[in-house]
N, C-alpha and C positions, 0 to 999 in steps of 0.2 A: 405479530400484528404491528403495523406501522404506528398506530396511535399509542400503543404501550411503549414502543421504542422512543417516541417523542417525549413521553412522560419521564422515562428513565434518564434520557439525555438532559432534559431541562431541569430535572430535580438536582442533578450534580452541579449544574451551573448556578442554580439558586443557592445551594449551600455555600459555594465559594463567594458569591456576591454578598451574602449575609455576613460572612466573616469580614470581608473588606469594609462593609458598612459599619460594623461594630468598631473597627479600628478607627475610622474617621470620626465617630462620635467621641472617642477618647481624645483624639487630637483637638477637636473643637473645645472640649471641656478644659483641656490643658491651656489653650490659648486664652480662653475666657478668664480662668483663674490667674493667668499671668498678667492680664490687664488690670484685674482687681488689685493684685500685689503691687503693681507699678503705681497705682493711684495712692495706695497707702504709704508708699516710699517716696512720694512726690517731693517732700521737703528735703530729701537727701540727694536728689538728682537735679542737675541743671535743667532749666526749662527747655532748652533746645533739644537735649537728649530725651527728656520726658515726652515731649510732643512727638518727636521722631519715632521713638519706640512704640508709643501708643498707636500712631497711625500705621506703622508697620504691622503690629499685631492685629489691628482691626482689619487691615487689608487681607492678611492671611486668614483671619476668621471668616471674612466674606467669601474668600476663595473656597474654603472648605465647606461652607454652607451650600454653595453651588454644587460642589462635588457630591455632597451628601444628598442633595435634591435629585441629581441625575442618577445616583445609585438607587435611591428609593423608587424612581421611575423604572429602572431596569429590573429591580426586584418584583415590582408590581407586574411588569410585562411578563416575566418568567412564570410568576404565579398564574397569570391569565392563560398563558400557553398550556400549562399543565391542566388547568381547569377545562380548557377547550377540548383537549384530547380525552379527558375523562368523560366529558359530555358526549363525544363521538362514540366512545365505547358503550356508554349507557344507551344511546340510541340503537346501536347495533344489537344490543342485548334486550331491547325493549324494556329497559328499567327506567321508567319515566317519572318516578316520584321526585318532587323537588324541582322539576324542569318547568320554566315559565310556559303557561298554556295559551296565552293570548286570548283568554275567554272574554276579556273586556272589549275585544274587537267585534264580538258577535252582535249582529243586528237582526232581530227576528222578523223585521219587515223587508229584509233584503230578498232579492229574487231567488237566491239559492243558498246563501251562506249558512243559515241556521239549519236548514234541512240536511245539508251535507256534512255538518259538523266540521267545518273548515277550521274552527277555533275551539279550544277547550282540551280537556284531557284526551290523550291518544289521538289528537287531530293531526291533519296533514301539516298544519302550521308548526306543530311541535317538531316534526321531522325535517321541516324545511329551514326553520329559523336559525341562522348562524350570523345574525346581524351584529355589526360593530357599533352602530349608532341608533339613536331613537328615530331619526328621520328615515333611516334605511329600513328599520323594522316596521314603521308605519306604512312605508311605501310597499313593502312586501305584503302586508295585509290588504292594502288598497289594490295591488295587482291581482291578488287572488279573487277579489270581489269585482274587479273590472278588467278582465284580461283583454289582450290585444286581438283585433279581428283582421289585421293587415298581414298578409302572407310574408311580404318582404321584411317587415319588422320582426316577425316571429323567427324567421330564418337567421336574421342578423343576431338576435338574442341567442339562438342555439349555438352559433359559432363562437360567440363571446363566452358563453357558459362552458362550452367544450374546452376552450383554451384555458380558462381560469381553473377548470377542474383538475388540470395537470399541474397547477402551481400551488401545491399544498402549503409550502412554507410561506409564500407570499400571502395567501388567503388567511392563514392562521395569524400571521403577523398583523395584517389589516384588522382582523377581528379582535386580537388581543389589545391593540392600542385604544380601542373605544369601549372595551368590555365593562370596565369598572363602573363607568357612569351609567351605562345601559342597564347593568345588573341592579344597581341601586334604584333606578327609575322603575324597573319592572317589579321589584319587591314592593315598592310603594303602591303601584297599581294593583297588585294582587290583594293587598290589604284593603285598599279603599274602594276597589271595584268601580271606578268611574270611567266615563266614556273618553276614549283617547283621541286627542288631536295632535298635530305636529307641535307639541308644546315647546320643545327646546328650540325649534326653528323660530317660533313666535317670540320667545325670550330674546333671542339674538337680534331679530329684526326690530323689535320694540326698543331695545337698547340702542341700536344704531340710529333710531329716529329721535332720540333725546335731544333737546335744544343744547347748543353750545354756550356755556356760561363764561368760561375762561378764555376761549379762543377769540372771542369778540371783545375782550376787555384790554384796551391798549395800555392802561396803567399797570396792570398786572404783568403784561408781557415785558414792560420796561423794567420794573422793580425786581423781577426775578433774576435779572442780570446785574443790575446796578448794586443792590445791597450785598450779594455775595462777593462782588468784585472788591468792594470796600473792605469786607471782612478778611478776605485772603491777603490783601495788601497789608492790612494791620497785622496779620499773622506773621508775615515775613519781616515786617519792621520790628516786631517784638522779638522774633528769633535772633535777629542781628543787633538787638538791644538798642535800637534807635528810639523806640518808645516803650512805655511800660506795657506788660502783657494784659493789664486790666482793660486797655482800650480794645484789644482783640475780643476779650470776653464780653464786654459791653456791646460791641457791634453784633456779635453772634446772638446775644439775648434780644436785641432789637429786632433781628430777623425773625426770631421765634414769636415775638409779640405781633409783628406784621402778619405772619402766617396764621396766627390764632383767629384773625378776622375771617379766614376762609376755610378753617379746618372742618367745620360742620358740613359745609358744602362738599368738600373733598371726600370726607368720609361717606357721605350719601352716594356720591358718584362711584366710589370704590366698592361700596356694598352692592350697588346695582350691577356693576361690571363683573363682580366675582363669578356669578353663575354663567353669564355669557362667555367670560374669559375661559372658564373651565371647559366649556363645550368647544370653543374655538381652539383651545390648546390641543385637544384631541384631533380636531379637524386638520390642524396644521401638519401633524404627523401623517395623517391619512392622505392628505393632498401630496405630500412629499413622496409617499410610497407610489402613488399613481404616476406622478411626474417622472420619477426615476426608473420606471419599469417599461421595457419595450414590449409592445403587443403587436399581434398580426391581425386580429379580428377588426373589421371595419368599425363596429360599434364602439369597441374599447378605444381605438385610436381617435375616433371622432370626439368622444367625451374628453379624452386627454388633451386634444388640440384646443378645446374650448377654454382650457386653463392658461393658454399661452397667448392671449390676446394683447398683452402688454409686455414691456421689457422685463418687468419684475414678475416672477412666477407667483402663483397663488400661495404656494407653501411658504415662500420667502416673506410674502406680505403678512401672512398670519403669524409667522415666527417673529416678525417685528412686533406685532401686538403681544405675543407671548412674553417677549423681553420686557415690555412696558409693564405688563401685569405681574410678572415675577418681581420686578423692582417695587411695584406698589405693595405687593404682599410682604415685602421686607419691612414695611411700616409697622407691622404687627410686633416686630422686635424693637422694644423700647430703645435699647442702646443704639442700634443702627439708625432708627428714625431720628433720635435726638442729634447724633453727630452729623448725619447727612444734611439735616435741615439747619443745624447750627452753622455749618460751613457753606452750604450751597443752595439752601431753599429747595431741596430736591422734590418735595411734594408738588410744588408749583410747576417745576419742569416736567415732571412725570404726567401730571394731569393735562398739561397743554399738549404733550406728545400724544396722549390718549385721544384727546378731542380732535387733533389734527389727523390721526389715523382714521377715526370714525368718518371724518369729512371726506378723506381721500378714497376710502374703500366701501362706502355705504352702498353704492349701486352695484358692486361686483359680488357681494356676499351671496346673494340669492343664486347666482349662476354657480358659484363654488359648491353651495349646499346641494344643488340639483345633481352635480357631477358625483358628489360623494354618495348620495342616496342611490343613484343608478348603479355605481360600482358595488355598493353594499348589497343590494338585492340580487345582482348577478352573481356575487360571491356566495350568497346563501344557496342559490340554485346550483352553483358549481360544487359546493360542499355536499349537497344532496346527491348530485350525479357521481361524485367521487366515492361516496359511501355505498352507492348502489350500482356497482359496475355492470351488473347483469340487466339493468334497465336500459331503455333505448330512447334516442331522440326520434320523435315521429316524423313522418313525411307530411308536409303541409300541402294540401291540394287546393287548386283554384276551380275545381269542378263545381257543379251546382250543389251537390251535397254527397259526401261519403263519410262513413264511419266504419272502418275495417280494421279490427284489432285481433291479434293472436296472443294467447296466454296472458290475458288481462287479469291483474289481481289488485287488491287494495293494499297500498304500501304501508298502511298503519297496522295491518295484520302481520304477525311474525311469519317469516318465510317458511318456517317448519310446518306451519298449519295452514298457510295460505293456499286456497284452491283457485286456480286460474281457469278462465274460459275464453273461447273464441266467440266473436260476435261481429255481424256485418249488417249494416243498414245503408241503402243507397237510394238517392233520389229525393227530390222535394216531395213533401206530403207523405213520407213513409213512416210507419209506426210499427212497433212490436208490442203485442199484448202479451204480458208475462204473467202466467198463472203458476200456482204452486201451493203446497201445504205451508202451514205456519212453521217458521224457523228453518225452512228449506234453503234460504239464501237469496230470496227476491230482493229484499231491501238492500243487502250488501251489494248485490249486482247493480242496482240502480245507482247507488252512491259511487261505485267503482266506475261505471260508465261516465257519469257526470264529471268525476274527478280527473279522468284521463283527458277530457276535453279542456278542462280548466288548466291543468298542468301543460298540456300541449300548446295552448294559446299564450302561456307565460314564457314559452321557449324552453321549458324544463324537459328533462328525461321523464318517461312514464314507466309504470310497472307493467311491462309487456315484452314480448319478444319481437313484435313488429306492430306498427300502428300507422295508418293513413287516415287523415281526417280533413274536413273542411272547417275552418274557423266559423263559429256560429254563436250567437247569444244564447244563454241558458236561462230557463225559468222552471222552477220546480214547485210541486205541492206534495210534500211527503209527510210533514207533521204540522197541521194547522194548530193554532193556539186560541183557546177561548179567552175572553177578557171580562172579568167580573166588574172592573172599573167602568167599562163601556157597555155593560149589560149585553155582551155578545155571547151567544152559545158557540160550541165547537162547530156545529153544522153551519151557522151563519159565517163564522170565520173562514171555513173552508170554501163556501160559496164566493166570498170576497176574493179569496186567493185565485180561484178559477176565473172570476170576472177580470182580475188584473191580467191574467194570461191572455185572455181574448182581446182585451183592450190593446195590449202590447202588439199582438199579431195584426190587428186592424190598422195600426199605424204604418204598416208595411215592413216591419222588422222581420228578419228571418230568425226563427226561434227553434231551439231544441228543447222540447217540453218533456218533463218527467213527472208523472203523477202516480202516487201510491195509494191504491184503494180509495177512490173518490166516493163521495156521498155516503159516508159511513153512518150518518145520523138519520137515515130515512129507511122506509121499508124496502123489501127486496125488489118488488116490481118497479117502484118509483126509482130506486137506485139503478136498476138495469136500463130503463129507458132514458134516464138522465145521463148516465155514463155513455150510452150508445150515441146519443145526440151530441154530446160534448166531443167525443172522438171524431165523429163525422165532420163537425165544425172545424176541428183542428186540421183534418186532412184537406178539407175544402180551402182552408186558408194557407195551404202549402207549408205548414209547420212539420217538424219531424220529432221523433222521440219514442219514449217508452211509457206504457200504461201497465202498472202492476195491479192485479185484481184477483179476487176469489170468485168472481162471477164468470164461470166457464162458458156461459151462453154468449159472452162477448166474442168468444173465439170464432163464432160464425161469420164475423166481419171479414175474415181472411178470404172466404169464398166470394163474398159480395163485392169486395173492393178491388178486384183484379190486380193483385200484387202490391197494392199500396199498404196493406196490413199483413203482417206475418205473426204466427203464433209461436211463442217460446215458453218453456216451462221448467220448473225445478220439481223433481219428484222425490218422494220419500217411500222407503220400503219398510214394511212391518214384517219382521222375521223373528219367530220364537219369542213373541211378546216384547220385542225391542224395536225401537225406531232407528232406522239407518239412513243417514243423510250423506250424499256424495257431493252436494253443492255444485253439480255440473249442469249447465244449461243444455236443454234438449229441444228438438223441434216438436211442435204440437201443443196440445192442451193437457194440463195436469189431470190425472185420473185418481190419485190417492189423496185422502184427507187424513188429518191427524188430531183434530181438536177433541173429538169424543174419546179417542184412545187415550190422550193425555189426561183428560178429566177423570177417566176411570183409574188410570195409574196413580193419580194424585188423590184418589178417593173423594173427588168432588161430587161425582155421581156414582150410582151403584154399578157393579160389574154386569 
């Protein structure tokens, strides 16, 4: 298996990298101890040699700090690659415990999301989500809830997903670079269970809109050069014994006093920048991956070209920010912060560079983020396509309406037990009335049908051997929810749902409607006449869809509606005191019932 091979390959690389990292730690420790020893021996060493050796050791220490930082990033990357491939194996084996479920994206008032279990345990989101960023993951959830209706856009996505599905290393590299931040974010969401927005995007944009304090202060811009110039001149004069070294130390101390007036403000800016910087550091690497990869698909190339509007590429611009932020982070090391500010007033230089970067790139960040989230979501669908080679890209039709699928199954059901069905519905105003015994497969069929439409409109592969469909908006009423806080009964909640469907249709929208056992909270006659009238209203308004019901009398509508309505059913066979389900859809109306049989088997009623 390719995923296990990737795990083995990167585990070996990880071991080597950890050994190198340990060696670098020892080198850094040796350099630090050497500087301490030199300070203690300062009275025995001439000033010129002391200062020169200290500067050399400090320079080497800084170099090895950067080497260590890059090694740690490499280690994290390798660990992420291993984790990604384990995740793929878990998905293939349907071992889903511990996988982020996306349950916080669920909106019970949405037209179909809650009814179809798009999010939550064993949901389609779990099998699709291979996001590298928070904005990409949010966009994936958004796309599932608001899929595309434009044939050309869907076909462009299909080609992009098809091309990316063949780029396993590129996709996993893309995912690994952003995984750590996203993983932490998701763990916090699972614990807190709050409604998700594009939080990290807002953090970045709010940070960019902060007012500039240092950039607009001419005095600071002057003294950040003037004071260090005096200090460096005094340093050289003391080295050549023109003046006493005390003048050099006094000048450096005066610099630190001057800096102290601004240190609180600098710390505040640094603190605000940290979270945005961490996010943008990941994005710089992702942008670089996009910019340096050649693609053929029109959509992928179009997104890539939007990053090249200026002479400086997006990734180079963000790398410039990364350099500034890395230098700011070194302030946390007291020794480095003391020496760099003592000599150069580095904090002021860095904070001015930061504000200048914000000013230059403020307007471009949003475009960069949009490109990243588009690539991210296409990469998720590509990973889904790669892991399910037997799935197919559907044919998108521009006819009035067609839904024609062969061997359709639900991708969240393991392939070993998945039962697939053929189904066809053609023309506006066409409906299938689906009858069948309890647990015979009606509800799974309804969700499977809806899910194929959603995936198809996202540009994704679908769980079928062939599929042709017309993009269409979806509205379902499968599980209504009562509301104690609003004093609403289950029956009233269902009526409001059906009302919403009719209102949508009357606005002129073309809808594919799925209703499972409507009007459960009323008597049989009332339920029959209400259901019949509702179906006729849907047909009259040229909607399409599926109606699942136990009311077999509704099957008579097939004869009355001249081909607008067809009957389909799921049967159950009772053989030698056992219930047998084949979960295969058949023509006609269901004839066998199983409720009383099950109640007797469970000793709820007498034999």
